[in-house]
C-alpha positions in Angstrom: -95.2 -0.4 1.8 -93.8 3.7 1.6 -90.3 3.6 0.4 -88.3 6.8 -0.1 -85.9 6.9 -2.7 -83.1 9.3 -2.7 -82.2 11.2 -6.0 -80.9 9.3 -8.8 -77.1 9.5 -8.3 -74.4 7.1 -9.0 -74.3 4.9 -5.6 -71.9 5.4 -3.7 -70.9 8.8 -5.1 -67.0 7.6 -6.0 -65.5 8.8 -3.1 -62.7 7.0 -2.1 -61.4 9.0 0.3 -61.3 6.3 3.2 -60.2 3.4 1.0 -56.7 2.6 0.5 -54.5 4.9 -1.5 -54.1 2.2 -3.8 -57.7 1.7 -4.6 -58.8 2.2 -8.5 -62.4 2.1 -10.0 -62.6 -0.2 -13.0 -65.1 -0.6 -15.8 -68.3 -2.5 -15.1 -68.4 -1.4 -11.1 -65.4 -3.6 -10.4 -63.1 -2.2 -7.9 -59.0 -3.0 -7.4 -57.4 -2.5 -4.2 -53.3 -3.0 -4.2 -53.7 -3.8 -8.2 -56.2 -6.8 -7.6 -59.9 -6.7 -8.4 -61.7 -7.2 -5.3 -64.5 -9.5 -6.8 -61.6 -12.0 -8.1 -60.6 -12.0 -4.4 -64.1 -13.0 -3.6 -64.4 -15.8 -5.9 -61.1 -17.2 -5.3 -61.1 -17.0 -1.6 -64.9 -17.0 -0.7 -66.8 -14.4 1.3 -66.3 -12.8 3.8 -62.8 -12.2 2.7 -60.8 -9.4 4.4 -58.1 -7.9 2.2 -55.2 -6.0 3.6 -53.1 -3.5 1.6 -49.4 -4.2 2.1 -48.2 -0.6 0.8 -50.9 1.2 3.0 -49.4 -0.5 6.0 -46.2 0.2 5.3 -46.8 3.9 4.0 -48.7 4.6 7.5 -46.0 3.3 9.6 -43.2 5.8 7.4 -45.7 8.3 8.0 -45.8 8.0 11.8 -41.9 7.6 12.0 -41.4 11.1 9.8 -44.2 12.5 12.3 -42.4 11.5 15.5 -38.5 11.2 14.7 -37.6 11.5 17.9 -39.9 9.0 19.5 -40.6 5.3 19.6 -43.8 4.5 17.8 -45.0 1.0 18.7 -47.8 -0.8 16.9 -50.8 -1.6 18.9 -50.9 -5.3 18.2 -54.5 -5.8 19.6 -55.7 -3.8 16.3 -54.6 -6.8 14.1 -52.1 -9.0 14.5 -50.5 -11.8 12.0 -47.1 -12.8 11.4 -47.0 -11.1 8.0 -48.0 -7.7 10.0 -45.6 -8.4 12.4 -42.8 -8.8 9.6 -43.8 -5.3 7.9 -44.0 -3.4 11.2 -40.6 -4.7 11.9 -38.9 -3.6 8.8 -40.6 0.0 8.9 -38.7 0.2 12.2 -41.7 0.1 14.3 -41.9 -1.4 18.1 -44.8 -3.2 19.1 -47.0 -3.2 22.3 -49.0 -6.3 22.7 -51.5 -7.4 25.5 -51.0 -11.3 25.8 -48.7 -14.1 25.9 -50.4 -15.0 22.5 -49.6 -11.8 21.0 -45.9 -12.0 22.5 -45.2 -15.4 21.3 -46.8 -14.8 17.9 -44.5 -11.5 17.8 -41.3 -13.3 18.8 -41.5 -16.4 16.9 -42.0 -14.3 14.2 -38.4 -12.6 14.6 -39.6 -9.4 16.4 -36.9 -8.1 18.6 -38.4 -8.5 22.3 -36.6 -5.9 23.7 -38.7 -3.5 21.3 -41.9 -4.9 22.8 -44.3 -3.8 25.7 -46.6 -5.6 27.3 -49.8 -4.2 28.8 -52.9 -5.6 30.6 -55.1 -4.4 33.3 -55.0 -7.9 34.5 -52.0 -9.9 33.0 -52.1 -13.8 33.7 -49.7 -15.6 35.4 -48.8 -17.1 31.8 -48.7 -13.5 30.8 -46.0 -12.3 33.1 -44.0 -15.6 32.8 -43.8 -15.2 28.8 -42.7 -11.9 29.0 -39.9 -12.4 31.6 -38.8 -15.7 29.6 -38.8 -13.8 26.3 -36.8 -10.9 27.9 -39.7 -8.2 26.8 -38.5 -4.7 26.6 -41.0 -3.3 29.0 -43.8 -4.4 31.2 -46.6 -1.7 31.8 -47.7 -2.1 35.6 -51.3 -1.5 35.7 -52.3 -2.1 39.3 -50.6 -2.4 42.8 -50.7 -6.3 43.0 -48.4 -6.5 39.9 -45.7 -4.9 41.4 -44.3 -7.4 44.0 -45.8 -10.1 41.5 -43.3 -9.2 38.7 -40.4 -8.5 41.1 -40.8 -12.0 42.5 -40.7 -13.5 38.9 -37.7 -11.7 38.1 -34.6 -14.0 38.3 -31.8 -13.4 40.9 -29.1 -10.7 39.7 -31.8 -9.2 36.8 -33.6 -6.4 36.6 -37.1 -5.9 34.6 -37.6 -2.6 33.0 -41.3 -1.2 33.9 -43.2 1.6 33.3 -46.4 2.5 35.4 -50.0 3.1 33.7 -51.3 6.5 35.1 -54.9 7.6 34.9 -54.6 11.1 34.1 -58.4 11.8 34.5 -59.1 12.8 31.3 -62.2 11.8 29.2 -61.6 11.3 25.8 -62.4 8.8 22.8 -65.3 8.2 20.4 -67.5 6.4 22.7 -68.1 6.0 26.3 -66.7 2.2 25.8 -63.6 3.2 24.4 -62.4 6.2 26.8 -59.8 5.0 29.3 -58.3 7.8 30.6 -61.0 9.1 33.1 -60.8 7.8 36.8 -64.0 5.5 36.5 -62.2 3.1 34.2 -60.4 -0.2 35.0 -57.1 0.8 33.8 -54.2 2.2 35.6 -53.8 4.2 38.7 -55.2 7.5 39.4 -53.1 10.6 39.4 -56.0 12.6 41.3 -56.2 10.3 44.5 -52.4 9.6 45.0 -52.6 5.8 44.0 -50.4 6.7 41.1 -47.4 8.2 43.3 -47.9 5.5 46.0 -46.9 2.7 43.2 -44.1 4.8 42.1 -42.7 4.5 45.5 -43.5 1.0 45.9 -41.4 0.2 42.4 -38.6 2.3 43.2 -38.4 0.0 46.2 -38.1 -3.1 44.5 -34.1 -3.7 43.4 -35.5 -6.2 40.8 -37.2 -3.6 38.9 -36.0 -0.8 37.0 -39.0 2.0 36.4 -38.2 3.9 33.0 -41.1 6.1 33.0 -44.6 6.4 32.9 -47.5 5.7 30.7 -51.1 6.6 30.2 -53.7 5.9 27.2 -56.8 8.0 26.9 -59.2 6.2 25.0 -59.7 5.5 21.2 -60.9 7.1 18.3 -59.7 10.7 19.4 -59.7 13.6 16.7 -58.6 16.3 19.0 -55.3 17.0 19.8 -56.0 18.9 23.2 -56.3 15.9 25.4 -53.3 14.8 24.7 -51.7 18.3 25.6 -53.5 18.2 28.9 -52.1 14.6 29.4 -48.7 15.8 28.8 -49.0 18.5 31.3 -50.3 16.3 34.1 -47.8 13.5 33.2 -44.7 15.7 33.4 -46.3 17.2 36.8 -45.9 13.9 38.3 -42.3 13.2 36.7 -41.3 16.4 38.5 -43.2 15.4 42.1 -41.2 12.0 41.7 -37.7 13.8 41.3 -38.4 16.1 44.1 -39.7 13.0 46.2 -37.2 10.4 45.4 -34.6 12.0 43.4 -35.4 10.0 40.2 -35.5 11.7 37.1 -37.6 9.1 34.8 -36.6 8.9 31.0 -39.6 7.9 29.1 -43.3 9.3 28.9 -45.5 7.0 26.8 -48.7 8.7 25.5 -50.5 5.5 24.1 -52.7 5.9 21.0 -56.1 6.0 20.2 -55.6 8.4 17.0 -59.1 8.4 15.3 -59.8 7.8 11.9 -62.4 8.2 9.4 -64.7 5.4 8.8 -66.8 7.2 6.0 -66.2 10.2 3.6 -66.4 13.4 5.9 -65.9 11.9 9.4 -63.5 13.7 11.2 -59.8 12.2 11.5 -56.8 13.2 14.1 -54.4 15.4 12.5 -50.9 13.5 12.8 -48.8 16.4 12.0 -50.5 18.6 14.4 -50.6 16.3 17.2 -46.7 15.4 16.4 -45.9 19.1 16.4 -47.8 20.3 19.2 -47.1 17.3 21.7 -43.5 17.9 21.2 -43.9 21.7 21.9 -46.1 21.1 25.0 -43.7 18.2 26.4 -40.4 20.6 25.8 -42.4 23.5 27.5 -43.7 21.7 30.5 -40.4 20.0 31.0 -38.6 23.4 31.2 -41.0 24.7 33.6 -40.6 22.0 35.9 -36.7 21.9 35.6 -36.8 18.5 33.7 -34.9 16.9 30.9 -37.2 15.9 27.9 -38.0 12.5 28.2 -37.9 10.0 25.3 -41.6 10.1 23.9 -43.4 6.8 23.0 -46.8 6.8 21.1 -48.7 3.3 20.4 -51.1 3.9 16.9 -52.7 0.6 16.1 -56.3 1.3 14.5 -54.3 4.5 12.7 -52.0 2.1 11.1 -53.9 -1.2 10.1 -57.4 0.1 9.8 -57.3 2.1 6.7 -55.7 -0.4 4.9 -58.2 -3.4 5.2 -61.5 -4.0 3.3 -64.0 -6.7 3.9 -66.5 -8.1 1.0 -69.1 -9.8 1.5 -71.8 -11.6 -0.8 -75.5 -10.6 -0.4 -77.9 -13.4 0.8 -81.1 -12.1 1.1 -82.9 -8.5 0.3 -86.0 -7.8 2.6 -88.3 -4.7 2.3 -90.8 -3.9 5.3 -92.7 -0.9 5.8 -89.8 0.8 7.9 -86.5 -0.7 6.2 -85.0 -2.2 3.4 -82.7 -5.0 4.5 -79.5 -6.0 2.7 -78.7 -9.5 4.5 -74.8 -10.5 3.8 -72.9 -14.0 4.8 -71.0 -12.2 7.5 -71.9 -10.1 10.6 -71.1 -9.3 14.2 -68.6 -13.2 14.2 -66.5 -11.2 12.3 -67.1 -7.6 12.9 -68.7 -7.1 16.5 -68.2 -3.3 16.6 -71.5 -1.8 15.3 -73.2 -3.7 18.0 -70.5 -2.9 20.6 -70.2 0.9 19.6 -72.7 1.5 17.2 -69.6 2.2 14.6 -71.1 3.3 11.0 -69.4 2.0 8.0 -70.2 3.0 4.1 -70.5 -0.4 2.3 -70.4 -0.1 -1.3 -71.7 -2.2 -4.1 -68.6 -4.1 -6.4 -68.5 -6.5 -9.1 -71.3 -4.9 -11.2 -72.4 -1.1 -12.2 -76.2 -0.3 -11.7 -78.0 2.3 -12.9 -80.8 1.7 -10.3 -81.8 4.8 -8.1 -79.9 4.8 -4.3 -82.4 3.2 -1.7 -81.4 3.8 2.1 -80.6 0.4 3.4 -79.8 -1.5 6.3 -76.9 -4.2 6.0 -77.5 -6.9 8.1 -75.5 -10.0 9.2 -76.4 -13.8 9.1 -76.5 -14.4 12.9 -79.8 -14.6 15.0 -79.5 -11.3 17.0 -81.2 -8.3 16.3 -78.3 -6.0 16.7 -76.8 -7.9 14.2 -76.4 -4.8 12.0 -73.1 -3.7 9.7 -74.2 -0.7 8.4 -77.5 1.6 8.8 -79.1 3.9 6.9 -76.5 3.7 3.9 -77.1 4.4 0.4 -77.1 1.2 -2.0 -78.8 0.7 -5.4 -82.4 -0.1 -5.1 -82.0 -3.5 -7.4 -79.5 -4.9 -5.1 -79.9 -8.4 -5.1 -78.5 -12.1 -3.8 -75.3 -12.6 -5.4 -74.1 -9.3 -5.2 -70.7 -8.3 -3.7 -70.5 -5.5 -0.9 -67.2 -4.3 0.0 -66.7 -2.3 3.2 -63.6 -0.1 3.7 -61.8 0.6 7.0 -61.9 -2.7 8.2 -58.5 -3.4 8.9 -58.4 -3.0 12.9 -60.8 -4.4 15.5 -62.8 -6.7 13.1 -60.6 -9.9 12.9 -59.1 -9.4 16.0 -62.3 -9.3 18.1 -63.9 -11.9 15.8 -66.0 -15.0 17.3 -67.2 -18.4 15.8 -70.7 -17.3 17.0 -73.5 -19.7 15.6 -70.3 -21.8 14.8 -69.7 -19.8 11.8 -65.7 -19.8 11.1 -63.6 -16.4 11.1 -62.8 -15.4 7.6 -59.4 -15.3 6.0 -57.2 -12.6 5.6 -55.7 -12.3 2.1 -52.5 -9.3 1.5 -52.4 -7.3 -1.8 -49.3 -5.8 -3.0 -48.4 -4.5 -6.6 -51.1 -6.8 -8.4 -50.6 -9.9 -6.5 -52.2 -11.7 -3.8 -51.3 -14.2 -1.1 -53.0 -15.6 2.0 -51.8 -14.6 5.2 -54.6 -16.3 7.5 -56.7 -18.9 6.4 -60.5 -19.3 6.9 -61.5 -21.3 10.0 -63.2 -24.3 8.7 -66.0 -26.8 10.2 -63.3 -29.2 10.8 -61.3 -26.6 13.1 -64.4 -25.9 15.4 -65.2 -29.4 15.6 -61.3 -30.2 16.6 -61.9 -28.2 19.7 -65.1 -29.7 21.1 -63.0 -32.9 22.7 -65.8 -34.1 25.2 -69.3 -36.2 24.9 
């Protein structure tokens, strides 16, 4: 067996750039977030455990409000949602966008104002629409022609439901083919290029129980370049101008979606939020002036960029195995609590916590506990050569699309979520137990 060690440097390098701002290195290899040592949370709550920094979430909400003072900022609930997060987002003045009756019910029953909620979805179920109308959701984003008549028929007599139309602007952007949603070959929205969007606008305007307030588009996820958003602004304003010319209707809202890229490892590119806000606003004003339109109210929908960097997940090492090709470090979680590496090939930067190691670094593959060869959480990452069962590994940037996409594969319960703030911690979402899983199995 041939193993090529890395140079004898500290592992990792101490770069905390992708960790929550409250992260502090403590003696003996310990790490704290929000004033709470991560190893203590692992002991008190077990592993895997998700840790969410409340101050980081709130700060990122405020950063968006400051960057887009004249826009509506809606947190994309699909990234991660729980009652506490709903409360934080509402207190920080953001709206919400949701994709199901479940997300909508959770938000409203927590006390979130329904008029500040948008309902999305390329294939909304009858229950989704019934719930949205019953709770008086602020906007329903129409994604297909069939929804137009369905929504109109469900609106009560004498009422009007505000809707937006999701347009596919023919722009390919995003960090992976599976998260690019703005091109014409995707399941989302109505194509601008082939005339379906214009036809749908005509149909919506012909429904007296629907009020078309604006247009919506979402280009994809993990976008790190401002340019696709500027192209989208020009194309969407062009459609708004054609709507005015054809129907005499001036639409008052333009939703550019989200997809704002963040760094998962030190050195990764991230979208420059200040540049995005400045250049989008400038492009919107210029495009509207050229078309003779008033500037519509802008809406943006960050999800990952708000909750992602605020989350950390802590695993315990169960096994270590060396082969001629790889050094495997197996942990007590995996694709059931984070399917993103298997789905998108996402790369993370795990770190040993809870003890200090002077061992040289070794290239490791961090794998999960599930019976799948693709259950890999991090590949080719530097870890101490003496990493051993019982050690703790912490992975930053774990606050979005981890637990929200989690499953009970192999009948392994989903991990808990613990909030930290100002040196204290509290449980937000409890661990899913074997009793929970058995309770759903009602037949024999």
